[in-house]
Each structure stands twice: as C-alpha cells, then as structure tokens.
C-alpha positions as CSV (number, residue, x, y, z in Angstrom):
1,M,-17.2,22.9,-5.0
2,T,-13.4,23.5,-5.1
3,S,-12.1,26.0,-7.7
4,H,-8.2,26.5,-7.4
5,A,-7.9,30.4,-7.9
6,A,-6.6,31.9,-11.4
7,D,-4.1,30.0,-13.1
8,Q,-0.4,31.2,-11.7
9,R,2.2,30.8,-13.5
10,M,5.7,30.3,-11.8
11,T,8.9,30.5,-13.5
12,A,11.8,28.9,-11.4
13,R,15.8,29.7,-13.2
14,K,19.4,28.4,-12.1
15,S,20.0,29.2,-8.3
16,G,23.0,29.6,-6.6
17,P,23.7,27.3,-4.2
18,L,21.1,26.2,-1.6
19,R,22.1,27.3,2.5
20,G,20.2,27.2,5.7
21,V,18.0,25.1,7.2
22,A,14.4,23.6,5.6
23,E,12.0,23.3,7.9
24,V,9.4,21.0,6.4
25,P,5.4,20.8,7.1
26,G,4.1,17.5,9.7
27,D,3.6,14.4,7.5
28,K,0.3,13.9,5.2
29,S,-0.7,11.1,5.3
30,I,-0.3,11.3,9.2
31,S,-2.4,14.7,9.2
32,H,-5.3,13.1,7.7
33,R,-5.5,9.9,9.8
34,A,-5.0,11.9,13.4
35,L,-7.9,13.9,12.0
36,I,-10.1,11.3,11.1
37,L,-9.0,8.5,14.3
38,G,-9.4,11.5,16.6
39,A,-12.9,11.9,15.8
40,L,-13.9,7.9,16.3
41,A,-12.4,8.3,19.7
42,V,-13.8,9.6,23.0
43,G,-12.9,12.7,23.9
44,E,-10.1,15.0,23.1
45,T,-7.6,14.6,20.8
46,R,-4.4,17.0,21.0
47,I,-2.0,17.1,17.5
48,S,0.7,19.2,16.8
49,G,2.8,19.6,13.4
50,L,-0.2,18.6,11.4
51,L,0.3,19.6,8.2
52,E,-1.9,22.7,7.4
53,G,-2.2,22.4,3.5
54,Q,-5.4,22.0,1.9
55,D,-6.0,18.7,1.4
56,V,-5.4,18.3,5.5
57,L,-7.9,21.3,5.7
58,D,-10.4,19.7,3.4
59,T,-10.5,16.3,5.9
60,A,-10.5,18.5,9.0
61,R,-14.0,20.5,7.4
62,A,-15.6,16.7,7.0
63,M,-14.6,15.3,10.0
64,R,-17.0,18.9,11.5
65,A,-19.3,17.4,8.7
66,F,-19.5,14.1,10.3
67,G,-20.2,15.6,13.6
68,A,-17.0,16.2,15.4
69,D,-15.4,18.9,17.4
70,V,-12.6,20.1,15.2
71,V,-10.6,23.1,16.0
72,Q,-6.8,24.7,15.1
73,H,-5.4,26.6,17.7
74,G,-2.2,27.1,15.4
75,G,1.1,26.6,14.2
76,G,-0.2,23.2,14.1
77,A,-2.0,22.2,16.6
78,W,-4.9,21.0,16.5
79,S,-7.7,19.8,18.8
80,V,-10.5,16.9,17.9
81,H,-13.8,16.0,20.0
82,G,-14.3,12.7,18.7
83,V,-17.7,11.1,19.1
84,G,-16.7,7.9,19.3
85,V,-16.7,4.4,17.0
86,G,-20.2,4.3,15.4
87,G,-20.5,7.6,16.6
88,F,-20.4,9.9,12.9
89,A,-23.6,11.6,12.5
90,E,-24.6,12.1,8.7
91,P,-23.3,15.4,6.7
92,E,-26.0,18.0,6.0
93,G,-24.3,18.6,2.4
94,V,-22.0,17.2,0.2
95,I,-18.6,16.4,1.2
96,D,-16.3,18.2,-1.0
97,C,-12.4,16.6,-0.4
98,G,-10.9,18.7,-2.8
99,N,-7.6,17.6,-4.2
100,S,-7.0,14.7,-1.9
101,G,-7.7,11.2,-3.4
102,T,-6.1,10.2,0.4
103,G,-9.0,11.9,2.6
104,V,-11.8,11.0,-0.3
105,R,-11.1,7.1,0.2
106,L,-10.0,7.0,4.1
107,I,-13.0,9.3,5.0
108,M,-15.3,6.9,3.1
109,G,-14.2,4.0,4.8
110,A,-14.8,5.4,8.1
111,M,-18.9,6.0,7.1
112,A,-19.4,3.6,5.4
113,T,-20.0,1.0,8.5
114,T,-22.7,3.2,10.0
115,A,-26.4,3.6,8.9
116,M,-26.2,6.8,7.5
117,T,-25.8,8.3,3.6
118,A,-23.1,10.9,2.5
119,T,-22.4,12.3,-0.6
120,F,-18.8,13.3,-1.6
121,T,-16.8,15.3,-5.0
122,G,-13.7,16.4,-5.1
123,D,-12.0,19.3,-7.7
124,A,-11.5,18.1,-11.6
125,S,-8.9,16.3,-10.8
126,L,-10.2,14.2,-7.9
127,R,-13.4,13.9,-10.1
128,K,-11.4,11.8,-12.8
129,R,-9.6,8.9,-10.3
130,P,-11.3,5.4,-9.9
131,M,-12.9,5.5,-6.9
132,G,-14.0,2.1,-7.2
133,R,-10.5,0.3,-5.9
134,V,-12.5,1.1,-2.4
135,T,-16.4,1.2,-2.9
136,E,-15.8,-2.7,-4.2
137,P,-14.2,-3.7,-0.6
138,L,-16.8,-1.3,1.3
139,A,-19.6,-3.3,-0.6
140,L,-18.0,-6.4,1.3
141,F,-18.9,-5.0,4.8
142,G,-22.9,-3.9,3.2
143,A,-22.0,-0.7,1.8
144,R,-23.6,0.7,-1.5
145,A,-21.8,3.0,-3.6
146,Y,-23.5,5.6,-6.4
147,G,-21.3,7.8,-8.5
148,R,-20.8,8.1,-12.1
149,K,-19.4,5.8,-14.8
150,G,-16.2,4.2,-14.2
151,G,-17.0,4.8,-10.5
152,R,-15.9,8.3,-10.2
153,L,-16.7,11.7,-8.2
154,P,-19.4,12.8,-7.2
155,M,-20.5,9.2,-5.4
156,T,-22.9,8.7,-2.8
157,V,-21.8,6.1,0.0
158,V,-24.9,4.7,2.1
159,G,-22.8,3.1,4.7
160,A,-24.4,0.0,6.2
161,A,-27.1,-0.5,8.5
162,N,-25.8,-4.3,9.7
163,P,-21.7,-4.2,9.2
164,V,-19.7,-7.5,9.1
165,P,-16.2,-8.1,9.3
166,V,-14.5,-8.9,6.2
167,R,-11.3,-10.9,5.4
168,Y,-9.3,-8.5,1.9
169,A,-6.6,-9.7,-0.2
170,V,-5.7,-6.1,-1.8
171,P,-5.6,-6.5,-5.5
172,V,-2.7,-3.3,-5.8
173,P,0.2,-2.3,-3.8
174,S,-2.0,0.4,-2.0
175,A,-1.7,1.8,1.5
176,Q,-5.2,4.1,1.0
177,V,-7.2,0.9,0.0
178,K,-5.8,-1.0,2.8
179,S,-6.7,2.2,5.7
180,A,-9.8,2.2,4.2
181,V,-11.2,-1.2,5.1
182,L,-9.1,-0.6,8.0
183,L,-11.2,2.6,9.3
184,A,-14.2,0.1,8.1
185,G,-13.4,-2.7,10.0
186,L,-13.6,-0.6,13.0
187,N,-17.2,-0.3,13.6
188,A,-17.9,-4.0,12.2
189,P,-18.3,-6.9,14.7
190,G,-15.8,-9.7,14.7
191,Q,-12.0,-9.6,13.3
192,T,-11.5,-8.0,9.9
193,V,-9.0,-9.4,7.7
194,V,-6.6,-7.1,5.4
195,I,-4.0,-9.0,3.4
196,E,-1.2,-7.6,1.2
197,R,1.1,-9.2,-1.0
198,E,4.0,-6.6,-0.9
199,A,3.7,-3.9,2.5
200,T,2.8,-0.6,1.8
201,R,3.1,2.8,4.1
202,D,2.2,1.3,8.0
203,H,1.0,4.5,9.7
204,S,-3.0,3.4,9.8
205,E,-1.5,-0.1,11.7
206,R,0.8,2.3,14.0
207,M,-2.1,5.3,14.3
208,L,-5.1,2.2,15.4
209,A,-2.9,0.6,17.7
210,G,-1.7,4.3,19.4
211,F,-5.3,4.8,19.3
212,G,-6.7,1.2,21.4
213,A,-7.8,-0.9,18.6
214,E,-6.9,-4.3,18.9
215,V,-4.3,-4.7,15.8
216,T,-1.6,-7.4,15.2
217,V,0.7,-7.3,11.5
218,E,2.2,-10.5,10.3
219,D,3.5,-12.5,7.4
220,G,2.4,-15.2,6.0
221,P,2.1,-17.4,2.9
222,E,0.2,-14.7,1.7
223,G,1.8,-11.6,2.2
224,R,2.0,-9.4,4.8
225,V,-2.0,-10.5,7.3
226,I,-3.4,-7.3,9.1
227,T,-5.9,-8.2,11.3
228,L,-8.3,-5.6,13.9
229,T,-10.3,-6.7,16.2
230,G,-14.5,-4.2,15.5
231,Q,-16.4,-1.7,18.0
232,P,-13.2,-0.5,20.0
233,E,-13.5,2.3,22.3
234,L,-10.8,4.1,21.2
235,R,-8.7,6.4,23.3
236,P,-7.8,9.9,22.2
237,Q,-4.6,11.1,21.9
238,V,-1.4,13.2,21.7
239,V,-0.1,13.1,18.5
240,A,2.9,14.6,17.5
241,V,3.0,14.9,13.6
242,P,6.9,14.1,12.0
243,R,7.7,15.9,9.3
244,D,6.9,14.9,6.2
245,P,9.6,13.0,3.4
246,S,7.4,13.4,0.7
247,S,7.4,17.4,0.8
248,A,11.6,17.2,2.1
249,A,11.9,15.6,-0.8
250,F,11.9,18.5,-3.0
251,A,14.6,20.2,-0.8
252,V,16.6,17.2,0.0
253,C,16.7,16.5,-3.9
254,A,17.0,20.3,-5.2
255,A,20.7,20.3,-3.1
256,L,21.6,17.6,-4.5
257,I,21.9,19.2,-7.9
258,I,22.7,22.6,-7.4
259,E,26.4,23.0,-7.2
260,G,27.6,23.9,-4.2
261,S,25.0,23.8,-1.4
262,E,24.0,22.0,2.0
263,I,21.2,22.4,3.8
264,M,19.5,20.6,7.0
265,V,16.0,18.9,7.0
266,P,15.2,18.1,10.5
267,G,12.9,15.3,12.1
268,V,11.9,13.7,8.3
269,S,10.6,10.8,8.8
270,Q,12.1,7.5,8.7
271,N,9.4,5.2,8.4
272,P,10.9,1.8,6.8
273,T,7.5,1.9,4.3
274,R,8.2,6.0,3.3
275,N,11.8,5.6,3.0
276,G,12.4,4.4,-0.2
277,L,13.5,8.2,-2.1
278,L,16.2,7.6,0.2
279,K,17.7,4.5,-0.3
280,T,17.2,5.2,-4.0
281,L,18.6,8.8,-3.8
282,V,21.8,6.7,-1.5
283,E,22.4,4.2,-4.9
284,V,22.4,7.2,-6.9
285,G,25.2,8.8,-4.9
286,A,23.8,11.5,-3.5
287,D,25.3,12.7,-0.2
288,I,23.1,12.5,2.7
289,A,24.2,12.3,5.8
290,F,21.3,11.1,8.4
291,Q,22.1,12.3,11.9
292,N,20.3,12.1,15.1
293,P,18.0,8.9,15.1
294,R,15.1,8.7,17.1
295,L,11.5,8.6,17.0
296,E,9.0,11.4,17.7
297,G,5.1,10.6,18.2
298,G,6.0,7.2,16.9
299,E,7.5,7.0,14.5
300,P,11.5,7.1,13.3
301,V,12.9,10.2,12.6
302,A,16.5,11.6,11.4
303,D,17.9,14.9,10.8
304,L,19.8,15.3,7.2
305,R,22.3,17.3,5.8
306,V,22.4,17.4,2.1
307,R,24.8,18.6,0.0
308,F,25.2,18.8,-3.2
309,S,26.5,15.9,-5.3
310,G,28.2,16.0,-9.0
311,A,29.5,12.9,-10.0
312,L,25.2,11.0,-9.4
313,R,25.1,7.9,-11.4
314,G,21.6,6.3,-13.3
315,V,20.0,3.0,-11.0
316,D,17.6,0.8,-12.0
317,V,15.0,1.4,-9.2
318,P,13.1,-2.6,-8.6
319,P,9.2,-2.5,-8.8
320,G,9.1,-4.2,-5.7
321,R,10.4,-0.7,-4.0
322,A,7.1,1.7,-5.6
323,P,5.0,1.0,-2.4
324,S,8.0,3.1,-0.3
325,M,7.9,6.2,-2.4
326,I,5.3,6.1,-5.1
327,D,5.1,9.7,-4.6
328,E,8.4,10.4,-4.7
329,Y,8.8,9.3,-8.8
330,P,8.8,13.0,-10.1
331,V,11.5,14.7,-8.3
332,L,13.2,11.1,-8.8
333,A,12.8,11.4,-12.7
334,V,14.4,15.0,-12.1
335,V,17.2,13.8,-10.5
336,A,17.4,11.2,-12.7
337,A,17.4,14.1,-15.7
338,F,21.4,15.2,-13.7
339,A,22.6,11.9,-13.6
340,E,25.3,10.0,-15.5
341,G,23.2,7.8,-17.6
342,P,20.0,5.7,-17.3
343,T,17.7,5.6,-14.3
344,V,15.3,2.8,-14.8
345,M,11.9,3.2,-12.9
346,R,10.1,0.2,-12.6
347,G,6.6,-1.6,-11.2
348,V,4.8,2.3,-11.5
349,K,2.0,1.7,-12.9
350,E,0.1,3.2,-10.2
351,L,1.2,6.8,-10.9
352,R,-1.4,7.1,-14.2
353,V,-4.0,7.2,-11.6
354,K,-3.1,9.5,-9.1
355,E,-3.9,13.4,-9.5
356,S,-2.3,13.5,-12.8
357,D,-1.1,10.3,-15.2
358,R,2.3,11.4,-13.7
359,I,4.5,8.9,-15.8
360,D,3.2,10.7,-19.0
361,A,3.5,14.4,-16.9
362,M,6.9,13.6,-16.5
363,A,8.0,12.2,-19.4
364,R,6.7,14.9,-21.4
365,G,7.4,17.8,-19.7
366,L,11.5,16.4,-19.4
367,E,11.2,16.3,-23.0
368,A,10.4,19.2,-24.1
369,C,12.9,20.3,-21.6
370,G,15.4,18.3,-23.1
371,V,15.9,14.7,-21.5
372,R,15.1,12.0,-23.0
373,V,12.5,9.5,-22.0
374,E,11.3,5.9,-22.6
375,E,8.2,5.2,-21.2
376,D,5.8,1.9,-21.3
377,A,2.3,1.1,-18.8
378,D,4.4,0.6,-16.1
379,T,7.9,1.8,-16.8
380,L,10.0,5.3,-17.2
381,T,13.6,5.8,-18.0
382,V,15.3,8.8,-18.4
383,H,18.8,8.9,-19.3
384,G,20.7,11.9,-17.2
385,M,22.6,14.2,-19.0
386,G,24.8,15.0,-15.6
387,A,25.7,17.9,-13.7
388,G,24.3,21.0,-15.1
389,G,23.6,18.9,-18.1
390,V,19.9,19.9,-18.8
391,P,18.7,22.7,-21.3
392,G,15.6,23.4,-20.0
393,G,13.5,26.3,-21.2
394,A,10.2,25.1,-21.9
395,T,6.9,25.3,-20.0
396,C,5.2,22.4,-18.2
397,A,1.6,22.0,-18.0
398,V,0.9,20.3,-14.7
399,H,-2.5,19.0,-14.9
400,L,-4.1,20.2,-11.6
401,D,-0.9,18.2,-9.9
402,H,0.9,19.2,-7.0
403,R,4.3,17.0,-6.9
404,I,4.3,17.9,-10.8
405,A,4.4,21.4,-10.4
406,M,6.9,21.0,-7.9
407,S,9.6,19.1,-9.4
408,F,9.8,21.0,-12.7
409,L,10.3,23.0,-10.8
410,V,13.0,22.1,-9.0
411,L,14.4,21.2,-12.0
412,G,14.2,25.1,-13.2
413,M,16.7,25.8,-10.3
414,A,19.9,23.1,-11.8
415,S,18.6,23.3,-15.5
416,V,21.0,26.1,-18.5
417,R,17.5,27.6,-18.9
418,P,14.2,28.8,-16.6
419,V,11.5,26.0,-16.2
420,T,8.1,27.6,-16.0
421,V,4.9,26.0,-14.6
422,D,1.7,26.5,-16.2
423,D,0.2,26.7,-13.4
424,A,1.5,26.4,-10.2
425,S,-1.7,26.5,-7.2
426,P,-2.0,22.9,-6.7
427,I,1.1,23.4,-4.7
428,A,-0.5,24.6,-2.1
429,T,-3.0,20.5,-1.7
430,S,0.2,19.7,0.2
431,F,3.2,22.1,0.5
432,P,1.3,25.6,0.5
433,L,5.2,27.1,2.3
434,F,7.3,25.5,-1.4
435,E,8.0,29.1,-2.0
436,G,8.8,30.7,0.5
437,L,11.0,27.9,2.3
438,M,12.8,26.8,-1.1
439,T,13.3,30.7,-1.7
440,G,14.5,31.6,1.6
441,L,17.4,28.6,0.9
442,G,18.3,30.8,-2.5
443,A,16.1,29.0,-5.4
444,D,15.4,32.2,-8.0
445,L,11.5,31.4,-8.1
446,S,9.2,33.7,-9.0
447,R,5.1,34.4,-9.8
448,G,4.2,35.1,-13.6
C-alpha cells in the first residue's frame, strides 16, 4: 500500500523577483501513455524526458507486473520491451497506483480485454475517487469489476475472454475515460468507436497512431468521433516527452503575480487540447510571449517568456474551455486573487472528483487568506484584490492533493503574509523538483 511520509508542512513567504530558466519536467499524461503503449508494442520503445514523479513511477511498476521489461537509464531516459497487444501476463500481486487516477484508469482499460484478473488499489485519496465511469464502458467489452461501495478501490477487474468492440458516447468530458476505452479496444476485434461531445486532451489518439494503430478522428453531428481498429501489432517508438503545461503553470503564474519577475520556460507543450490556461491568462492580461514554436515528438511546443503583470483583470472563463485546463483551475484561482474584479470559472464540476474536491479546497483556503469567493456545484468565482492585495497569513489544508499544495504555495509567494500548506508531501506525485526549481528562481520556501 502506498503511504505518505509524515506530514511535511511547507511555508511560502513574499518573494523577490523570480528570474532565470524554469526547466519543468516532462508531461505526466504523455509519460503514462508512453509506458503503457510501449508495454503493448512488440520490441523496444525508448523514451526521453519521462516525468519521474511517483505517479509515473507507479505506472512503470505496474507495466513490469504485467510482464513488460521496463528499465530506467537515468535523466528521464527509459526503455520498455513490450509484450504486444493481448500479451499482458496476469500480475502476481495487487497493482498499487498510488495517487494516480490517470494511471489506474488507463491500466484498467489496457488489461480489460485480455483474459486475466488484476486487483487495483491506491492511496487514501485515490481510494475515494469513482471508478465506475471507467468500469461501466469496460463492461460493454465483456470485462467485470468488483470494488467497494460506490465503485471505489480496492477493485478487482476480470478481463474479457472474448471481447467485443463497442461504440461509446462519453457522458462527461474525460480524457481518462476516453483513453481507457480506446486502450481496451486495442485487443477487441473490429472497430471501437468513442464519441466526445466536448474534445478532451488528445494524447492517446496521437500516440496510438504513432505506435501504428489505425485511428481516425472526425467531427460529426454527435461530436468528436474517434474510431480505432482493433488487434493491431503496435510498433515500438522513440518518444520524446514534451514539458508538462500543468507543471509549467506554477512557475508561469508565480512570475505573473510577483513584482519584477521575468522567467523563461522552455519547450512547453502547446497541444490545443491542453492550452486553455495559457489562453485564459492572455485574456486576463498576462505578459507571456510564445517563442520558437516547433514540433517535438509529434506534439507542438514553444518557449514561454513570462513577465510580472501588475494590471491583471478578472474574466469569465467559458465552460467549454474546462477540458483543456481542468488541472490548472486551482492555480488560475490564485492568479484571479491578484486580479482586479471577479473571475468566474464555469463548467468545473469535474474538479469535485479529482484528488480532492478542488473547488471546496481552493474556496476554503482562499477565504482563510482573506479572499472572497463564491461556489456552487459547477462554478467557482474569485473576487480579485489586485496586485499585492492578498493578505495571506493562513495554513491551508491540501487534502493529499499535489496541485492544491503547489497552488497555495504560489499564493504565499505574492501575498502580504506567509502561507503554509499542512502537507507538501503529495507534490512528489507529479512534480518532485517543484521546491528546488522555484527556490532556484528566487522563491522563498521553507519546510516545517
């Protein structure tokens, strides 16, 4: 069972200008998928820039448990000797996915159409998260799942011995659900079709095609229609993982609200299904320059030059943008606190079933720091206090949520009084270099 170390309090104090280059880690979503598809290919896949946070390390360990040879070479370089589609071996022990909802849901999909049984668990946060949104479509292939009340972990999945292809309309925007269904469709005969009413991050479609699967994407009256032809032989690839826009968000947002700051963040993914935060920040009035746009590993990237922006203004963020920035709303709420006027974030109910109820966690922490907020089931409104106007001075509960922890630390870097998070240990799940990177730029962070 995954367990956190003893709670690690961390405090952020008002910082001087941030300066320098922020070398953020590789994209977490792409890292998970590179390991899984490498394990389903025949031959050796080589990966550079892999995020070596605990979430991704848990996925690497799971791929070993299913029979793939996964080797860490250092510096983000990995190799995966795959077993082929349908070649997973039945794991001997329980698959512990730690804190990663992406990892557990994608792995369930990848094994659900192979005749085997696997049991999944995770940390206290992951065991609270609903799995029914994935196990319900996997049941259409013929898989069965047995879990705790409410479809929660620990859960045993019995893969389909004779899988059938499915046609599935995703009921809520979720790249995890879409990806799980597509991965399950790899070992089903015929064509598996996934329909999205709202487009979500498309890393799975891009990477499946790169590994040799036959994938088509079309826009139709039902929405975005993704068709996968099953039972391909996936070819091993050389995968260069671009830098994670969700991790870059913390350095970017800190530089925007700390007076005198100017930083560079190189090689950040500009995938249009992931760039909602950057679009919103530009609307808010952020001084961000997008330099040297290019393709790396099939993904668009650019270098970001970010400067302090003292005249930010509140905006109304449309609900249709939520799928492209769902993980970035907590740190956007921090930026909104330093803007003039209200920022209204609509269509964000998915935040209530992340690692924590992120709407509630941000609302309570911001209120404790002197910021007025309003919330309902699907909306968060932050009433900005202008540059330098947030009082701070609180200890914020992070609820085992890495993004909540990092967001409140960014708040403390620009607020009048220090901000403490009650437990910084979850940060290691996605961004183990956060503390060193931010202090290297000039942030004032301390432990205890």
